[in-house]
N, C-alpha and C positions, 0 to 999 in steps of 0.2 A: 518745160519740169526734168532734172535733172532725174539720175536712174538712184541716184543716193533716195532723192524726195520719195520716188514711185514706192521705193522698196518699202519705205517708211510707213510712207501712207499704208501699202496692202497690208504688211505687219498689222497696221491699227485697225485695220477695218477688220483681218482675220482675228485677234485678239478679244474685239469687244462680240463676233458672231461664233466663237468659239466659248466664252464665257456661258451664252445659250445652249450651248451643243451639249457642255459638259454639265451645268448647272440647275440653268433657270426651265431646261424642255421637262426635267426631270422630277422636279418642284410637286406636281399638283398627284404623282406615282407615289413620291418620297411620302408626302402628308397624310395619302389613303394606307401607304404600307404602314404611319404611325398610327392608325387608330381615327386617323378625320374621319367624317360620311361624306358622302358625295354632296348632299346640301352644304355644310361649312366650307367644302374645298371648291364648289361654285361659288358661294358666296365673297371667298377670300380673292378669290382671280377675276369678279365684279371688279371688289376694292383695289383691284391691282391695276389694273384698267381702266378706269374710273382715273386714280390716281394715275396715270401717264400722260393720259390726256390734256390732263390739267398741267402736266412736269411738260408736255411737250410743248405747250401755248407760250407758256411761261419760260422755262430754257431757250428756245426761239426768240423771241422779246428779247430777250438778255445779253443771244447772241448777235442780234440787229442792231440793239440799243448800245453797245460796247466793244462791237467788232472785232470779239473774238469767241475762238472756238476750244484754244488749247486749253487757259484758265478753265473754264465750266469741266471738260474732262478731266479736270485733273482736279477737279473738287468733288467731283460727282461721284467719278471712279472709287476715292480714297473713301469717300462716307459708305461706298454700296460694298465695300469687301465685307467691311463691319457688319453690315447688316447680313451679307451671306451670309458668316459667322454665325451672330444668333439666330438667322430661320436654320438652321440646319441645327446648332446645340441647342434652343429650345422646339423647336417641330410641333413636342407632342405637350404642349403651352400654349393654350390656343390663343390667350390675350395678348405673350406677346409676339408670337405668328403677324396675330391682326395688326397690333402695331407697325411691326418690320416690313412684312410681306408689301402690302399700299405703298409704303415711302420707298421700298427698293424701284418700285415701278416708278413715283416719281422723278427719281434720279436717271434709276440706270435706261430705262424702255429711250428715253429721248436719244441718247447719246446714236441710235441710228441714224433720225436723220441729221442728226450735227456732225459724226461723222463724212456722212456724202456732200453736206452741206461743205464740210472744208477741201476732203477733195475736189471738188465741183469748182471752186473759186480757187486753189492752187493749180490745177491743169486749165484756169480761165474759160473753162466750161465749154471743154475738150472732149466730148462725148465717146468718139473712138480711144480718147485716153481713161476718160472715166470707167470705158469698160474693161479697159484693160486692167485694174486696178480694183474694178468694183467684182468681178468674177473672181479674183484670187480667194476672199472669204466662202464664198458659195463650194469651194473645192475643199477646202479643209473641212466646212463646216461635216460635210459629209461623211472626210473619214473617219473627222475623233468622233459623232455621232451615232455611226456605224459600232466605233470600239470601245464607246462609252457603254450604248446599249447592253453591248457584252459584259461586259467588266462587272458591271452593276447588278446583272442576271446570274453571273457567277458568283462574286465576290462580296456582293452587300451597298447601298448605298453611303459609303464611304469614300468611295472615289468621287463623290459629288461633289466633296468641299475640296478636296485638291486638288483636283481637274479648275474648278472654279476658281480658287485662288488663286493655283498657277497663273491662270491667263488675264487674271485682273494686274496683275505685277508686270507680265510682259504691256500692257494697256497701258497703263501709269509711266511707264518707265519709254515706253515709245513716241508717248504722246509727249511728255516733257524734251523730248529732247527735235521736236518737231516746231515748224514756228507757223505764226498766224497766219493768216491770210487777210488783206482790209477790204471791202469793195469799195470799185472804182468809183466811190462817188463820194469819195471821200473822207472825214471827218469830221466830230463837234455832233449836239447834239440836236441841230436840228434835219439830221438824216430821217430821222424816222416820227413824225407822230400818228394824234389817235389819227387822224382824216387820212394819212397816208395806209395805216393798216385799214381803214374804214373800207378802204378803194379794192378793199380784196370780193367783197360782194356785190360788186358793180361787172365784178370781173368775170364775164362769161362763156368764157375756156378755162377757166379757172372752176369755177363754178360745178361744170359740166363734169369736169374729173372728179370732184369730192364727189358728185354725187353719184358716178358710177363705184366710185370705193367704196362708198357707204355700202350701195347695195351688195355687193362685192362680197365686203368685210361680213354685212350680214350675216348673207349666205353660208361661206366657210368656215369664220370662227367659231362656231359649234366642232363641228368635226378638227379643226386645230387646238383647241385646247380643250377640248376632250377628247383627247386621241389616244387613250389607255380605256376611256369606256366602249370606243369605237371597237378596238381591238379585241377586247374582251367580250362583246357580241356575236363573234367569229371565230372566237378562241384562239386567239391572242394573246400574248403578253407583254411584259415592258421590252422583250427584246426588240419585238417587232416596231419598238418605236426607234429604236436607233435604225435599222433596218429603214421603214420608211423617210425617217430624214436623210439619209446617205442617198437612196433613191431620185428625192424630190430635189438634194442640193445639188447633186450632183448633176440633172437635169437643166437646170441654170446654167452652167455655165458658159455653155456656147453661144446662148441667148443673149446672156450681160456682158459678154466678150464682147459680141456683134452690136453695142450701144449704137454705136455710130453709123453700120448700117443701118438700123433699124428705125434710126431718124428721118432716112427718106423716104420711111410708107409712109403714103399719106394715112393722118391723125385716127382719122373715120375706122381704118381698117386693124388700125392695130388695138383701138378699142376693142373689136371685134371680138380680136382673138385674145384678149387677156379677159373678158368677161365667155368667152363660147366653150373654153378649154376647162374649166374650173367647173360649166355646169355637165360638162362630161363625167371628170371625179365627180361629182355628186352623185348622179345617175348609178356608175360603177358602184361606188359607195353601198349607195341605196339597197340597192341586191345581189348586192355580195355574199357569198358564202364559205369566205375563206378568206386569212390574212393576204392572200395572195391577190384576190383582187383589190382589198383597201391599197394593198403600194400598188397597183396599177392604174388606180384614181389620182393615188400623187403623184404620180408621172404628170398622166396629163393636167395636175392643175399648176405643176412647174413648169409645165409648157407657158401655159397663162402668163404666169410672174415672170417668165425671162422676157415677158412683152411687158406685163404690167409696169416693173422695177424703172428700165430706162423710160420709158413713157411718162409717168410721173416725176422723175426728174425735169424730162425733159420738156416738157409742161412746164414746170414751175419756171425752171431758168428763163427761157423763149416767153411770155406771156406775164412774168410778176417783173414790180418793178426789184433793182436790183437791191434797192434799200430794204427790201422785205423777203428776202432769200431763205434766210433759216425760220422765219417764220413761215413761208410757204411753203416748204420742206417738213418742216413737223407737224402743220396741222394736217395736211395731204396723209401722212404716215398715222398719225393720231384720230383720222377718221376713218383708215383703212382698218387698223387693228384696233384702236384701242375703243374708241367710242363706238363703233359698229360691235365688239365685243360686249359690249358691256348688256349693249340690245339684244345680241343674240342671245345674249343666256338668262333675259328677262324671259324668253320664249324656250327656250330650249330643254330647258332644264323642265319646266311645267309640261312641253309634250312630251318630251321623252319620259317622267316620271305617268303620265294621263294613259298615253298612248304608245309607250314603246319608241327606240332605237329609231324605227324602220318610218316611222310618222314624223319623226323629227328633222332625219334625212329628204322623203319628202317636201317639207317645206323650206327648206333648204336649197333645192332642186330650185321651187319655182319662184324664190325671191332670186337666183344664182338668171334666170328664166329670165326675169326680169331687166335685171343687166344688158343681155343681149339686145334685147327689145331696145331700151336706151338707148344705148353703143350702135345702136344701126339706124339710128333716126339721121335726118341729113341739117349740117349746121345751118338756122333763117342765116348767120350771118357770117362770112368766111373769116378768120382773125389770125392766119396761119401768118408765122414770121415775124410778128409783130406787136410790140411793149405794149399792154391795154390799160395801164395805170400811168 
C-alpha cells in the first residue's frame, strides 16, 4: 500500500471516530439536558443499538455481496449527516428523535467494521500495517473528546452539531477519493450464498470469539452507554466524560499500533488479557468514590480493548472464509456493541432503579468474571492458522 493510501485510510478512520467524539458520545447527555427522562433515553439507546445490530448484518452482507465498501460509506454517511441535523434540532420532540436516532444507528454504527474491513483488504491483511493505521483514530479521538467535553461544559451543546457535521464532511470527501478493494475470491453472484453464511455457525473458533464478545459486551455496555449516570453518582459531570474518553483512547494507541506483534501471542492468552482488564475496570468503578477512580478504571478497560480489537479482527481474517469477511467483522462488532448493549439495558436500568448503581456494577462484574473463566478454558480442538469454512 502506498503512503498516500495509508494516509487516506487513516483519515477515513479518524473522521469516523471523531463523529463519535464530537456528536454521538454526547447524545445521551444532550437529550437529558433537553428534558428527557432516564427511561426515555434508555429506550432510545436500546432502539439505537438494536437498529445498529440489524444494520451490521445488513450492510456487512451488502459489502460482501457487491464487493464494495466505498459506496456503502458514501450512502450511509450522507444520510447520517441529515439525521444528525434532525436529532440536534428536534431533541425536545420525542417522536422525531425516536425515528431518527435508531435510523442513525442502522446507518452509521456499522461503518466501524466496514472501515476496518476496507483497511484490512487494502493492506492485504497485514496486521502490522493495519495496527499503524488503526491506532490513529484512537489518538485523535482522545484529544477531540477532551476538547469537546470542555467546550460543551463551558459554551453549551452547540459544538455537538458543528463538530459532527465537520467530521462527517471529511468522512465523505475521504471515502469519495479512496478505491474499493475486491476480495481475492473474484467476482460474481456465486461468491456468497446462504450456505456460506450458515457455515459461520459451525466455525468453532469464530463462535468462541462471539461468546466472549457477548459476555464482555453485556458487562461493560451499561457503563459505556450510561457513563454520565456513573459520573453523577460519584460527583462528576459532562466534562469528566471528555477526560474519560481522552484517557481511554490514548491508552489504546500503543497496543493497537502493535497489532502485528500481538498477533504472535497465543490466542488463549490474548482472550485472557482482553477479558481480565475490563473486570479490573468494573471493580474499580464499583467501589469508586470519586471521578478519578472511574477514570482509572477506564484506563484498565482500554488496555483490554487494545487486545480485543486486533484479536477480533485477526480471528475474523484468519478463520473465516474471505467471501464473508465483511459479514464476520460486522457480526463481531454487532455482538460486542449492539446486541449485548440491548441485552444489558434490559437488566441495567431495572437493577439501578431498584437497588442502585452499585448493585448494577456488581452484576456487570459478575458477567465480566464469567468471560474471564470462559477465556481461560482450553481449546478442545486446535484451529490456529487455518480457514475453518
